[in-house]
mmCIF file of the N, C-alpha and C atoms, coordinates in Angstrom:
data_MODEL
# 
_entry.id   MODEL 
# 
loop_
_atom_site.group_PDB 
_atom_site.id 
_atom_site.type_symbol 
_atom_site.label_atom_id 
_atom_site.label_alt_id 
_atom_site.label_comp_id 
_atom_site.label_asym_id 
_atom_site.label_entity_id 
_atom_site.label_seq_id 
_atom_site.pdbx_PDB_ins_code 
_atom_site.Cartn_x 
_atom_site.Cartn_y 
_atom_site.Cartn_z 
_atom_site.occupancy 
_atom_site.B_iso_or_equiv 
_atom_site.pdbx_formal_charge 
_atom_site.auth_seq_id 
_atom_site.auth_comp_id 
_atom_site.auth_asym_id 
_atom_site.auth_atom_id 
_atom_site.pdbx_PDB_model_num 
ATOM 1   N N  . MET A 1 1  ? 0.935   -0.881 0.298  1.00 0.00 ? 1  MET A N  1 
ATOM 2   C CA . MET A 1 1  ? -0.055  -0.040 0.149  1.00 0.00 ? 1  MET A CA 1 
ATOM 3   C C  . MET A 1 1  ? 0.962   1.329  0.254  1.00 0.00 ? 1  MET A C  1 
ATOM 4   N N  . THR A 1 2  ? 0.217   2.329  -0.557 1.00 0.00 ? 2  THR A N  1 
ATOM 5   C CA . THR A 1 2  ? 1.221   2.936  -0.771 1.00 0.00 ? 2  THR A CA 1 
ATOM 6   C C  . THR A 1 2  ? 0.693   4.382  -0.126 1.00 0.00 ? 2  THR A C  1 
ATOM 7   N N  . THR A 1 3  ? 1.420   5.140  0.886  1.00 0.00 ? 3  THR A N  1 
ATOM 8   C CA . THR A 1 3  ? 0.462   6.300  1.150  1.00 0.00 ? 3  THR A CA 1 
ATOM 9   C C  . THR A 1 3  ? 0.812   7.702  0.584  1.00 0.00 ? 3  THR A C  1 
ATOM 10  N N  . ARG A 1 4  ? -0.565  8.641  0.199  1.00 0.00 ? 4  ARG A N  1 
ATOM 11  C CA . ARG A 1 4  ? -0.148  9.515  -0.672 1.00 0.00 ? 4  ARG A CA 1 
ATOM 12  C C  . ARG A 1 4  ? 0.322   10.728 0.592  1.00 0.00 ? 4  ARG A C  1 
ATOM 13  N N  . VAL A 1 5  ? 0.883   11.303 -0.356 1.00 0.00 ? 5  VAL A N  1 
ATOM 14  C CA . VAL A 1 5  ? 1.966   12.552 0.374  1.00 0.00 ? 5  VAL A CA 1 
ATOM 15  C C  . VAL A 1 5  ? 1.672   14.205 0.184  1.00 0.00 ? 5  VAL A C  1 
ATOM 16  N N  . SER A 1 6  ? 1.635   14.962 0.911  1.00 0.00 ? 6  SER A N  1 
ATOM 17  C CA . SER A 1 6  ? 1.677   16.509 0.701  1.00 0.00 ? 6  SER A CA 1 
ATOM 18  C C  . SER A 1 6  ? 2.586   17.119 1.183  1.00 0.00 ? 6  SER A C  1 
ATOM 19  N N  . THR A 1 7  ? 3.709   18.152 0.090  1.00 0.00 ? 7  THR A N  1 
ATOM 20  C CA . THR A 1 7  ? 4.627   18.897 0.238  1.00 0.00 ? 7  THR A CA 1 
ATOM 21  C C  . THR A 1 7  ? 3.851   20.518 0.787  1.00 0.00 ? 7  THR A C  1 
ATOM 22  N N  . PHE A 1 8  ? 4.469   21.051 1.489  1.00 0.00 ? 8  PHE A N  1 
ATOM 23  C CA . PHE A 1 8  ? 4.243   22.073 1.974  1.00 0.00 ? 8  PHE A CA 1 
ATOM 24  C C  . PHE A 1 8  ? 5.572   22.962 2.621  1.00 0.00 ? 8  PHE A C  1 
ATOM 25  N N  . SER A 1 9  ? 5.452   24.338 2.818  1.00 0.00 ? 9  SER A N  1 
ATOM 26  C CA . SER A 1 9  ? 6.566   24.940 3.401  1.00 0.00 ? 9  SER A CA 1 
ATOM 27  C C  . SER A 1 9  ? 6.440   25.216 4.776  1.00 0.00 ? 9  SER A C  1 
ATOM 28  N N  . LEU A 1 10 ? 7.460   25.037 5.339  1.00 0.00 ? 10 LEU A N  1 
ATOM 29  C CA . LEU A 1 10 ? 6.889   25.493 7.160  1.00 0.00 ? 10 LEU A CA 1 
ATOM 30  C C  . LEU A 1 10 ? 8.385   26.182 7.445  1.00 0.00 ? 10 LEU A C  1 
ATOM 31  N N  . ARG A 1 11 ? 7.645   27.352 8.412  1.00 0.00 ? 11 ARG A N  1 
ATOM 32  C CA . ARG A 1 11 ? 8.257   28.772 9.060  1.00 0.00 ? 11 ARG A CA 1 
ATOM 33  C C  . ARG A 1 11 ? 8.612   28.310 10.170 1.00 0.00 ? 11 ARG A C  1 
ATOM 34  N N  . LEU A 1 12 ? 9.787   28.067 10.457 1.00 0.00 ? 12 LEU A N  1 
ATOM 35  C CA . LEU A 1 12 ? 10.286  27.563 11.879 1.00 0.00 ? 12 LEU A CA 1 
ATOM 36  C C  . LEU A 1 12 ? 11.299  28.819 12.264 1.00 0.00 ? 12 LEU A C  1 
ATOM 37  N N  . PRO A 1 13 ? 11.532  29.161 13.591 1.00 0.00 ? 13 PRO A N  1 
ATOM 38  C CA . PRO A 1 13 ? 12.271  29.879 13.869 1.00 0.00 ? 13 PRO A CA 1 
ATOM 39  C C  . PRO A 1 13 ? 13.620  29.238 13.957 1.00 0.00 ? 13 PRO A C  1 
ATOM 40  N N  . VAL A 1 14 ? 14.545  29.979 14.184 1.00 0.00 ? 14 VAL A N  1 
ATOM 41  C CA . VAL A 1 14 ? 16.085  29.312 13.599 1.00 0.00 ? 14 VAL A CA 1 
ATOM 42  C C  . VAL A 1 14 ? 16.286  28.287 14.769 1.00 0.00 ? 14 VAL A C  1 
ATOM 43  N N  . SER A 1 15 ? 15.720  28.896 16.061 1.00 0.00 ? 15 SER A N  1 
ATOM 44  C CA . SER A 1 15 ? 16.351  28.001 17.429 1.00 0.00 ? 15 SER A CA 1 
ATOM 45  C C  . SER A 1 15 ? 15.833  26.474 17.391 1.00 0.00 ? 15 SER A C  1 
ATOM 46  N N  . LEU A 1 16 ? 14.520  26.444 16.808 1.00 0.00 ? 16 LEU A N  1 
ATOM 47  C CA . LEU A 1 16 ? 13.549  25.261 16.903 1.00 0.00 ? 16 LEU A CA 1 
ATOM 48  C C  . LEU A 1 16 ? 13.761  24.336 15.908 1.00 0.00 ? 16 LEU A C  1 
ATOM 49  N N  . LYS A 1 17 ? 14.072  25.248 14.502 1.00 0.00 ? 17 LYS A N  1 
ATOM 50  C CA . LYS A 1 17 ? 14.365  24.359 13.266 1.00 0.00 ? 17 LYS A CA 1 
ATOM 51  C C  . LYS A 1 17 ? 15.673  23.617 13.578 1.00 0.00 ? 17 LYS A C  1 
ATOM 52  N N  . ALA A 1 18 ? 16.932  24.326 14.767 1.00 0.00 ? 18 ALA A N  1 
ATOM 53  C CA . ALA A 1 18 ? 18.136  24.138 14.936 1.00 0.00 ? 18 ALA A CA 1 
ATOM 54  C C  . ALA A 1 18 ? 18.129  22.605 15.995 1.00 0.00 ? 18 ALA A C  1 
ATOM 55  N N  . ALA A 1 19 ? 17.252  22.845 16.957 1.00 0.00 ? 19 ALA A N  1 
ATOM 56  C CA . ALA A 1 19 ? 16.716  21.696 18.412 1.00 0.00 ? 19 ALA A CA 1 
ATOM 57  C C  . ALA A 1 19 ? 16.385  20.522 17.348 1.00 0.00 ? 19 ALA A C  1 
ATOM 58  N N  . ILE A 1 20 ? 15.593  20.770 16.428 1.00 0.00 ? 20 ILE A N  1 
ATOM 59  C CA . ILE A 1 20 ? 14.168  19.395 15.716 1.00 0.00 ? 20 ILE A CA 1 
ATOM 60  C C  . ILE A 1 20 ? 15.949  18.726 14.867 1.00 0.00 ? 20 ILE A C  1 
ATOM 61  N N  . GLU A 1 21 ? 16.881  19.618 14.024 1.00 0.00 ? 21 GLU A N  1 
ATOM 62  C CA . GLU A 1 21 ? 17.544  18.792 13.603 1.00 0.00 ? 21 GLU A CA 1 
ATOM 63  C C  . GLU A 1 21 ? 18.474  17.630 14.341 1.00 0.00 ? 21 GLU A C  1 
ATOM 64  N N  . LYS A 1 22 ? 18.522  18.432 15.479 1.00 0.00 ? 22 LYS A N  1 
ATOM 65  C CA . LYS A 1 22 ? 20.053  18.039 16.663 1.00 0.00 ? 22 LYS A CA 1 
ATOM 66  C C  . LYS A 1 22 ? 19.219  16.701 16.877 1.00 0.00 ? 22 LYS A C  1 
ATOM 67  N N  . LEU A 1 23 ? 17.774  16.756 17.352 1.00 0.00 ? 23 LEU A N  1 
ATOM 68  C CA . LEU A 1 23 ? 17.159  15.584 18.255 1.00 0.00 ? 23 LEU A CA 1 
ATOM 69  C C  . LEU A 1 23 ? 16.887  14.459 16.570 1.00 0.00 ? 23 LEU A C  1 
ATOM 70  N N  . ALA A 1 24 ? 16.038  14.812 16.018 1.00 0.00 ? 24 ALA A N  1 
ATOM 71  C CA . ALA A 1 24 ? 16.223  13.730 14.413 1.00 0.00 ? 24 ALA A CA 1 
ATOM 72  C C  . ALA A 1 24 ? 17.735  13.180 14.364 1.00 0.00 ? 24 ALA A C  1 
ATOM 73  N N  . GLU A 1 25 ? 18.844  14.107 14.595 1.00 0.00 ? 25 GLU A N  1 
ATOM 74  C CA . GLU A 1 25 ? 20.260  13.101 13.878 1.00 0.00 ? 25 GLU A CA 1 
ATOM 75  C C  . GLU A 1 25 ? 20.444  12.344 15.100 1.00 0.00 ? 25 GLU A C  1 
ATOM 76  N N  . ALA A 1 26 ? 19.929  12.783 16.377 1.00 0.00 ? 26 ALA A N  1 
ATOM 77  C CA . ALA A 1 26 ? 20.505  11.471 17.451 1.00 0.00 ? 26 ALA A CA 1 
ATOM 78  C C  . ALA A 1 26 ? 19.373  10.462 17.688 1.00 0.00 ? 26 ALA A C  1 
ATOM 79  N N  . ASP A 1 27 ? 18.334  11.004 16.978 1.00 0.00 ? 27 ASP A N  1 
ATOM 80  C CA . ASP A 1 27 ? 17.156  9.867  16.694 1.00 0.00 ? 27 ASP A CA 1 
ATOM 81  C C  . ASP A 1 27 ? 17.393  8.841  15.497 1.00 0.00 ? 27 ASP A C  1 
ATOM 82  N N  . GLY A 1 28 ? 18.660  9.582  14.691 1.00 0.00 ? 28 GLY A N  1 
ATOM 83  C CA . GLY A 1 28 ? 18.894  8.515  13.521 1.00 0.00 ? 28 GLY A CA 1 
ATOM 84  C C  . GLY A 1 28 ? 17.831  8.554  12.386 1.00 0.00 ? 28 GLY A C  1 
ATOM 85  N N  . THR A 1 29 ? 17.112  9.807  12.186 1.00 0.00 ? 29 THR A N  1 
ATOM 86  C CA . THR A 1 29 ? 16.147  9.943  11.245 1.00 0.00 ? 29 THR A CA 1 
ATOM 87  C C  . THR A 1 29 ? 16.332  11.580 10.771 1.00 0.00 ? 29 THR A C  1 
ATOM 88  N N  . SER A 1 30 ? 15.369  11.407 9.502  1.00 0.00 ? 30 SER A N  1 
ATOM 89  C CA . SER A 1 30 ? 15.215  12.611 9.137  1.00 0.00 ? 30 SER A CA 1 
ATOM 90  C C  . SER A 1 30 ? 14.918  13.875 9.833  1.00 0.00 ? 30 SER A C  1 
ATOM 91  N N  . MET A 1 31 ? 15.003  15.202 9.445  1.00 0.00 ? 31 MET A N  1 
ATOM 92  C CA . MET A 1 31 ? 14.295  16.109 10.007 1.00 0.00 ? 31 MET A CA 1 
ATOM 93  C C  . MET A 1 31 ? 12.642  15.759 9.462  1.00 0.00 ? 31 MET A C  1 
ATOM 94  N N  . ASN A 1 32 ? 12.593  15.720 8.456  1.00 0.00 ? 32 ASN A N  1 
ATOM 95  C CA . ASN A 1 32 ? 11.141  15.545 7.753  1.00 0.00 ? 32 ASN A CA 1 
ATOM 96  C C  . ASN A 1 32 ? 10.444  14.339 8.581  1.00 0.00 ? 32 ASN A C  1 
ATOM 97  N N  . GLN A 1 33 ? 11.198  12.842 8.826  1.00 0.00 ? 33 GLN A N  1 
ATOM 98  C CA . GLN A 1 33 ? 10.827  12.010 9.519  1.00 0.00 ? 33 GLN A CA 1 
ATOM 99  C C  . GLN A 1 33 ? 10.290  12.119 11.021 1.00 0.00 ? 33 GLN A C  1 
ATOM 100 N N  . PHE A 1 34 ? 11.021  13.010 11.709 1.00 0.00 ? 34 PHE A N  1 
ATOM 101 C CA . PHE A 1 34 ? 11.107  13.616 12.950 1.00 0.00 ? 34 PHE A CA 1 
ATOM 102 C C  . PHE A 1 34 ? 10.031  13.997 13.043 1.00 0.00 ? 34 PHE A C  1 
ATOM 103 N N  . LEU A 1 35 ? 9.685   15.345 12.042 1.00 0.00 ? 35 LEU A N  1 
ATOM 104 C CA . LEU A 1 35 ? 8.161   16.139 12.450 1.00 0.00 ? 35 LEU A CA 1 
ATOM 105 C C  . LEU A 1 35 ? 6.814   15.184 11.844 1.00 0.00 ? 35 LEU A C  1 
ATOM 106 N N  . VAL A 1 36 ? 7.287   14.158 11.406 1.00 0.00 ? 36 VAL A N  1 
ATOM 107 C CA . VAL A 1 36 ? 5.946   13.459 10.508 1.00 0.00 ? 36 VAL A CA 1 
ATOM 108 C C  . VAL A 1 36 ? 5.717   12.640 12.146 1.00 0.00 ? 36 VAL A C  1 
ATOM 109 N N  . MET A 1 37 ? 6.379   11.950 12.771 1.00 0.00 ? 37 MET A N  1 
ATOM 110 C CA . MET A 1 37 ? 5.825   11.534 13.994 1.00 0.00 ? 37 MET A CA 1 
ATOM 111 C C  . MET A 1 37 ? 5.617   12.317 14.841 1.00 0.00 ? 37 MET A C  1 
ATOM 112 N N  . ALA A 1 38 ? 5.944   13.365 15.309 1.00 0.00 ? 38 ALA A N  1 
ATOM 113 C CA . ALA A 1 38 ? 5.711   14.288 16.229 1.00 0.00 ? 38 ALA A CA 1 
ATOM 114 C C  . ALA A 1 38 ? 4.577   15.080 16.095 1.00 0.00 ? 38 ALA A C  1 
ATOM 115 N N  . ALA A 1 39 ? 4.234   14.847 14.774 1.00 0.00 ? 39 ALA A N  1 
ATOM 116 C CA . ALA A 1 39 ? 2.825   15.469 14.213 1.00 0.00 ? 39 ALA A CA 1 
ATOM 117 C C  . ALA A 1 39 ? 1.913   14.142 14.466 1.00 0.00 ? 39 ALA A C  1 
ATOM 118 N N  . ALA A 1 40 ? 2.518   13.003 14.369 1.00 0.00 ? 40 ALA A N  1 
ATOM 119 C CA . ALA A 1 40 ? 0.967   11.695 14.531 1.00 0.00 ? 40 ALA A CA 1 
ATOM 120 C C  . ALA A 1 40 ? 1.024   11.685 15.716 1.00 0.00 ? 40 ALA A C  1 
ATOM 121 N N  . GLU A 1 41 ? 2.151   11.493 16.798 1.00 0.00 ? 41 GLU A N  1 
ATOM 122 C CA . GLU A 1 41 ? 1.757   11.544 18.214 1.00 0.00 ? 41 GLU A CA 1 
ATOM 123 C C  . GLU A 1 41 ? 1.509   12.501 19.080 1.00 0.00 ? 41 GLU A C  1 
ATOM 124 N N  . LYS A 1 42 ? 1.211   13.935 18.265 1.00 0.00 ? 42 LYS A N  1 
ATOM 125 C CA . LYS A 1 42 ? 0.679   15.138 19.311 1.00 0.00 ? 42 LYS A CA 1 
ATOM 126 C C  . LYS A 1 42 ? -1.004  14.756 18.686 1.00 0.00 ? 42 LYS A C  1 
ATOM 127 N N  . LEU A 1 43 ? -1.393  14.610 17.180 1.00 0.00 ? 43 LEU A N  1 
ATOM 128 C CA . LEU A 1 43 ? -2.705  14.269 16.934 1.00 0.00 ? 43 LEU A CA 1 
ATOM 129 C C  . LEU A 1 43 ? -3.476  12.740 17.823 1.00 0.00 ? 43 LEU A C  1 
ATOM 130 N N  . THR A 1 44 ? -2.635  11.790 17.716 1.00 0.00 ? 44 THR A N  1 
ATOM 131 C CA . THR A 1 44 ? -3.155  10.609 18.742 1.00 0.00 ? 44 THR A CA 1 
ATOM 132 C C  . THR A 1 44 ? -3.069  11.080 20.176 1.00 0.00 ? 44 THR A C  1 
ATOM 133 N N  . ALA A 1 45 ? -2.342  11.760 20.950 1.00 0.00 ? 45 ALA A N  1 
ATOM 134 C CA . ALA A 1 45 ? -2.722  12.303 22.252 1.00 0.00 ? 45 ALA A CA 1 
ATOM 135 C C  . ALA A 1 45 ? -4.004  12.980 22.285 1.00 0.00 ? 45 ALA A C  1 
ATOM 136 N N  . ILE A 1 46 ? -4.249  14.288 21.452 1.00 0.00 ? 46 ILE A N  1 
ATOM 137 C CA . ILE A 1 46 ? -5.474  14.986 21.217 1.00 0.00 ? 46 ILE A CA 1 
ATOM 138 C C  . ILE A 1 46 ? -6.702  14.091 21.193 1.00 0.00 ? 46 ILE A C  1 
ATOM 139 N N  . GLN A 1 47 ? -6.516  13.031 20.313 1.00 0.00 ? 47 GLN A N  1 
ATOM 140 C CA . GLN A 1 47 ? -7.651  12.064 19.608 1.00 0.00 ? 47 GLN A CA 1 
ATOM 141 C C  . GLN A 1 47 ? -7.931  11.329 21.425 1.00 0.00 ? 47 GLN A C  1 
ATOM 142 N N  . THR A 1 48 ? -6.927  10.995 21.606 1.00 0.00 ? 48 THR A N  1 
ATOM 143 C CA . THR A 1 48 ? -7.545  9.971  22.923 1.00 0.00 ? 48 THR A CA 1 
ATOM 144 C C  . THR A 1 48 ? -7.976  10.989 23.929 1.00 0.00 ? 48 THR A C  1 
ATOM 145 N N  . ALA A 1 49 ? -7.691  12.206 24.351 1.00 0.00 ? 49 ALA A N  1 
ATOM 146 C CA . ALA A 1 49 ? -7.669  12.510 25.253 1.00 0.00 ? 49 ALA A CA 1 
ATOM 147 C C  . ALA A 1 49 ? -9.495  13.211 25.246 1.00 0.00 ? 49 ALA A C  1 
ATOM 148 N N  . GLU A 1 50 ? -9.961  13.183 23.882 1.00 0.00 ? 50 GLU A N  1 
ATOM 149 C CA . GLU A 1 50 ? -11.060 13.734 23.303 1.00 0.00 ? 50 GLU A CA 1 
ATOM 150 C C  . GLU A 1 50 ? -11.836 12.644 23.599 1.00 0.00 ? 50 GLU A C  1 
ATOM 151 N N  . SER A 1 51 ? -11.530 11.288 22.953 1.00 0.00 ? 51 SER A N  1 
ATOM 152 C CA . SER A 1 51 ? -12.749 10.366 23.490 1.00 0.00 ? 51 SER A CA 1 
ATOM 153 C C  . SER A 1 51 ? -12.549 10.119 24.798 1.00 0.00 ? 51 SER A C  1 
ATOM 154 N N  . TYR A 1 52 ? -11.301 10.046 25.640 1.00 0.00 ? 52 TYR A N  1 
ATOM 155 C CA . TYR A 1 52 ? -11.747 9.790  27.490 1.00 0.00 ? 52 TYR A CA 1 
ATOM 156 C C  . TYR A 1 52 ? -12.931 10.596 28.042 1.00 0.00 ? 52 TYR A C  1 
ATOM 157 N N  . PHE A 1 53 ? -12.594 11.820 27.459 1.00 0.00 ? 53 PHE A N  1 
ATOM 158 C CA . PHE A 1 53 ? -13.528 12.751 27.833 1.00 0.00 ? 53 PHE A CA 1 
ATOM 159 C C  . PHE A 1 53 ? -14.743 12.503 27.966 1.00 0.00 ? 53 PHE A C  1 
ATOM 160 N N  . ALA A 1 54 ? -14.976 12.585 26.522 1.00 0.00 ? 54 ALA A N  1 
ATOM 161 C CA . ALA A 1 54 ? -16.545 12.362 26.345 1.00 0.00 ? 54 ALA A CA 1 
ATOM 162 C C  . ALA A 1 54 ? -16.841 11.072 26.683 1.00 0.00 ? 54 ALA A C  1 
ATOM 163 N N  . ALA A 1 55 ? -16.545 10.063 27.290 1.00 0.00 ? 55 ALA A N  1 
ATOM 164 C CA . ALA A 1 55 ? -16.548 9.022  27.848 1.00 0.00 ? 55 ALA A CA 1 
ATOM 165 C C  . ALA A 1 55 ? -17.194 8.994  29.176 1.00 0.00 ? 55 ALA A C  1 
ATOM 166 N N  . ARG A 1 56 ? -16.031 9.665  29.757 1.00 0.00 ? 56 ARG A N  1 
ATOM 167 C CA . ARG A 1 56 ? -16.338 10.446 31.521 1.00 0.00 ? 56 ARG A CA 1 
ATOM 168 C C  . ARG A 1 56 ? -17.416 11.098 31.558 1.00 0.00 ? 56 ARG A C  1 
ATOM 169 N N  . ARG A 1 57 ? -17.354 11.754 30.423 1.00 0.00 ? 57 ARG A N  1 
ATOM 170 C CA . ARG A 1 57 ? -18.879 13.271 30.794 1.00 0.00 ? 57 ARG A CA 1 
ATOM 171 C C  . ARG A 1 57 ? -20.079 12.274 30.454 1.00 0.00 ? 57 ARG A C  1 
ATOM 172 N N  . GLY A 1 58 ? -19.816 11.045 29.998 1.00 0.00 ? 58 GLY A N  1 
ATOM 173 C CA . GLY A 1 58 ? -21.220 10.292 29.555 1.00 0.00 ? 58 GLY A CA 1 
ATOM 174 C C  . GLY A 1 58 ? -21.529 9.518  31.276 1.00 0.00 ? 58 GLY A C  1 
ATOM 175 N N  . ARG A 1 59 ? -20.489 9.703  31.882 1.00 0.00 ? 59 ARG A N  1 
ATOM 176 C CA . ARG A 1 59 ? -21.074 8.914  33.358 1.00 0.00 ? 59 ARG A CA 1 
ATOM 177 C C  . ARG A 1 59 ? -20.959 9.392  34.453 1.00 0.00 ? 59 ARG A C  1 
ATOM 178 N N  . GLY A 1 60 ? -20.829 11.150 34.066 1.00 0.00 ? 60 GLY A N  1 
ATOM 179 C CA . GLY A 1 60 ? -21.126 11.764 35.248 1.00 0.00 ? 60 GLY A CA 1 
ATOM 180 C C  . GLY A 1 60 ? -22.147 12.016 35.958 1.00 0.00 ? 60 GLY A C  1 
ATOM 181 N N  . ASP A 1 61 ? -22.402 12.127 37.538 1.00 0.00 ? 61 ASP A N  1 
ATOM 182 C CA . ASP A 1 61 ? -23.770 12.330 37.957 1.00 0.00 ? 61 ASP A CA 1 
ATOM 183 C C  . ASP A 1 61 ? -23.432 13.751 38.729 1.00 0.00 ? 61 ASP A C  1 
ATOM 184 N N  . LEU A 1 62 ? -24.015 14.728 37.933 1.00 0.00 ? 62 LEU A N  1 
ATOM 185 C CA . LEU A 1 62 ? -24.330 16.029 39.210 1.00 0.00 ? 62 LEU A CA 1 
ATOM 186 C C  . LEU A 1 62 ? -24.444 16.152 40.472 1.00 0.00 ? 62 LEU A C  1 
ATOM 187 N N  . ASP A 1 63 ? -25.392 15.420 40.673 1.00 0.00 ? 63 ASP A N  1 
ATOM 188 C CA . ASP A 1 63 ? -26.187 15.293 42.249 1.00 0.00 ? 63 ASP A CA 1 
ATOM 189 C C  . ASP A 1 63 ? -24.702 14.569 43.168 1.00 0.00 ? 63 ASP A C  1 
ATOM 190 N N  . THR A 1 64 ? -24.267 13.880 42.592 1.00 0.00 ? 64 THR A N  1 
ATOM 191 C CA . THR A 1 64 ? -23.226 12.591 43.573 1.00 0.00 ? 64 THR A CA 1 
ATOM 192 C C  . THR A 1 64 ? -22.090 13.491 43.757 1.00 0.00 ? 64 THR A C  1 
ATOM 193 N N  . ALA A 1 65 ? -21.769 14.340 42.258 1.00 0.00 ? 65 ALA A N  1 
ATOM 194 C CA . ALA A 1 65 ? -20.231 14.802 42.727 1.00 0.00 ? 65 ALA A CA 1 
ATOM 195 C C  . ALA A 1 65 ? -20.821 16.126 43.936 1.00 0.00 ? 65 ALA A C  1 
ATOM 196 N N  . LEU A 1 66 ? -21.887 16.780 43.462 1.00 0.00 ? 66 LEU A N  1 
ATOM 197 C CA . LEU A 1 66 ? -22.355 17.959 44.125 1.00 0.00 ? 66 LEU A CA 1 
ATOM 198 C C  . LEU A 1 66 ? -22.137 17.159 45.708 1.00 0.00 ? 66 LEU A C  1 
ATOM 199 N N  . ALA A 1 67 ? -23.170 16.349 46.106 1.00 0.00 ? 67 ALA A N  1 
ATOM 200 C CA . ALA A 1 67 ? -22.926 16.093 47.678 1.00 0.00 ? 67 ALA A CA 1 
ATOM 201 C C  . ALA A 1 67 ? -21.185 14.966 47.979 1.00 0.00 ? 67 ALA A C  1 
ATOM 202 N N  . PHE A 1 68 ? -20.933 15.020 47.113 1.00 0.00 ? 68 PHE A N  1 
ATOM 203 C CA . PHE A 1 68 ? -19.823 14.479 47.701 1.00 0.00 ? 68 PHE A CA 1 
ATOM 204 C C  . PHE A 1 68 ? -18.493 15.768 47.867 1.00 0.00 ? 68 PHE A C  1 
ATOM 205 N N  . LEU A 1 69 ? -18.965 17.053 47.157 1.00 0.00 ? 69 LEU A N  1 
ATOM 206 C CA . LEU A 1 69 ? -18.118 18.069 47.235 1.00 0.00 ? 69 LEU A CA 1 
ATOM 207 C C  . LEU A 1 69 ? -18.659 19.083 48.768 1.00 0.00 ? 69 LEU A C  1 
ATOM 208 N N  . SER A 1 70 ? -19.737 18.570 48.981 1.00 0.00 ? 70 SER A N  1 
ATOM 209 C CA . SER A 1 70 ? -20.372 19.277 50.154 1.00 0.00 ? 70 SER A CA 1 
ATOM 210 C C  . SER A 1 70 ? -19.887 18.503 51.217 1.00 0.00 ? 70 SER A C  1 
ATOM 211 N N  . ARG A 1 71 ? -19.632 17.434 51.704 1.00 0.00 ? 71 ARG A N  1 
ATOM 212 C CA . ARG A 1 71 ? -19.772 16.703 52.687 1.00 0.00 ? 71 ARG A CA 1 
ATOM 213 C C  . ARG A 1 71 ? -19.260 16.928 53.917 1.00 0.00 ? 71 ARG A C  1 
ATOM 214 N N  . PRO A 1 72 ? -19.558 16.794 55.157 1.00 0.00 ? 72 PRO A N  1 
ATOM 215 C CA . PRO A 1 72 ? -18.670 17.350 56.094 1.00 0.00 ? 72 PRO A CA 1 
ATOM 216 C C  . PRO A 1 72 ? -17.277 16.935 56.388 1.00 0.00 ? 72 PRO A C  1 
ATOM 217 N N  . GLY A 1 73 ? -16.789 17.666 57.311 1.00 0.00 ? 73 GLY A N  1 
ATOM 218 C CA . GLY A 1 73 ? -15.342 16.255 57.425 1.00 0.00 ? 73 GLY A CA 1 
ATOM 219 C C  . GLY A 1 73 ? -14.308 17.420 56.727 1.00 0.00 ? 73 GLY A C  1 
ATOM 220 N N  . GLY A 1 74 ? -12.947 16.473 56.890 1.00 0.00 ? 74 GLY A N  1 
ATOM 221 C CA . GLY A 1 74 ? -12.066 16.907 56.345 1.00 0.00 ? 74 GLY A CA 1 
ATOM 222 C C  . GLY A 1 74 ? -11.161 18.070 57.382 1.00 0.00 ? 74 GLY A C  1 
ATOM 223 N N  . GLU A 1 75 ? -9.999  18.287 56.594 1.00 0.00 ? 75 GLU A N  1 
ATOM 224 C CA . GLU A 1 75 ? -9.342  19.826 57.257 1.00 0.00 ? 75 GLU A CA 1 
ATOM 225 C C  . GLU A 1 75 ? -9.494  21.074 56.770 1.00 0.00 ? 75 GLU A C  1 
ATOM 226 N N  . PRO A 1 76 ? -9.950  22.062 58.011 1.00 0.00 ? 76 PRO A N  1 
ATOM 227 C CA . PRO A 1 76 ? -10.338 23.213 56.935 1.00 0.00 ? 76 PRO A CA 1 
ATOM 228 C C  . PRO A 1 76 ? -9.113  23.748 56.266 1.00 0.00 ? 76 PRO A C  1 
ATOM 229 N N  . PRO A 1 77 ? -9.456  24.968 55.797 1.00 0.00 ? 77 PRO A N  1 
ATOM 230 C CA . PRO A 1 77 ? -8.445  25.204 54.689 1.00 0.00 ? 77 PRO A CA 1 
ATOM 231 C C  . PRO A 1 77 ? -7.381  26.294 55.431 1.00 0.00 ? 77 PRO A C  1 
ATOM 232 N N  . ARG A 1 78 ? -5.977  26.053 55.076 1.00 0.00 ? 78 ARG A N  1 
ATOM 233 C CA . ARG A 1 78 ? -4.617  27.056 55.768 1.00 0.00 ? 78 ARG A CA 1 
ATOM 234 C C  . ARG A 1 78 ? -4.990  28.377 55.686 1.00 0.00 ? 78 ARG A C  1 
ATOM 235 N N  . PRO A 1 79 ? -4.950  29.478 56.888 1.00 0.00 ? 79 PRO A N  1 
ATOM 236 C CA . PRO A 1 79 ? -4.822  30.483 56.102 1.00 0.00 ? 79 PRO A CA 1 
ATOM 237 C C  . PRO A 1 79 ? -4.523  30.911 54.732 1.00 0.00 ? 79 PRO A C  1 
ATOM 238 N N  . GLU A 1 80 ? -3.182  30.412 54.782 1.00 0.00 ? 80 GLU A N  1 
ATOM 239 C CA . GLU A 1 80 ? -2.157  30.934 53.237 1.00 0.00 ? 80 GLU A CA 1 
ATOM 240 C C  . GLU A 1 80 ? -3.287  30.030 51.731 1.00 0.00 ? 80 GLU A C  1 
ATOM 241 N N  . ASP A 1 81 ? -4.420  29.326 51.984 1.00 0.00 ? 81 ASP A N  1 
ATOM 242 C CA . ASP A 1 81 ? -5.049  29.035 50.876 1.00 0.00 ? 81 ASP A CA 1 
ATOM 243 C C  . ASP A 1 81 ? -6.326  29.887 50.858 1.00 0.00 ? 81 ASP A C  1 
ATOM 244 N N  . TRP A 1 82 ? -6.554  30.892 51.350 1.00 0.00 ? 82 TRP A N  1 
ATOM 245 C CA . TRP A 1 82 ? -7.542  31.660 51.649 1.00 0.00 ? 82 TRP A CA 1 
ATOM 246 C C  . TRP A 1 82 ? -7.288  32.453 50.360 1.00 0.00 ? 82 TRP A C  1 
ATOM 247 N N  . LEU A 1 83 ? -8.141  33.135 49.158 1.00 0.00 ? 83 LEU A N  1 
ATOM 248 C CA . LEU A 1 83 ? -8.081  34.365 48.199 1.00 0.00 ? 83 LEU A CA 1 
ATOM 249 C C  . LEU A 1 83 ? -8.393  35.312 49.045 1.00 0.00 ? 83 LEU A C  1 
ATOM 250 N N  . PRO A 1 84 ? -8.073  36.214 48.637 1.00 0.00 ? 84 PRO A N  1 
ATOM 251 C CA . PRO A 1 84 ? -8.073  37.809 49.169 1.00 0.00 ? 84 PRO A CA 1 
ATOM 252 C C  . PRO A 1 84 ? -9.413  38.244 48.986 1.00 0.00 ? 84 PRO A C  1 
ATOM 253 N N  . ASP A 1 85 ? -9.819  39.306 49.677 1.00 0.00 ? 85 ASP A N  1 
ATOM 254 C CA . ASP A 1 85 ? -11.274 39.401 49.367 1.00 0.00 ? 85 ASP A CA 1 
ATOM 255 C C  . ASP A 1 85 ? -11.023 40.444 48.595 1.00 0.00 ? 85 ASP A C  1 
# 
């Protein structure tokens, strides 16, 4: 199977480009391959987080959460934890 690719110009600050080149060389890959993998990892992280929170949102119970937050007991806030008026 052949993957279709597209080409585009990318503007990077000189310092960022230098850092990417250095990391890619240490990784034994080209700068292009390094950036492709970085973009794929970022997309995967975002998609995973979105599906995780969507599933959690569906299981939430507002009344139970509010009861938990207003339960008695625990330690009172320390003076440095109070917000200024």
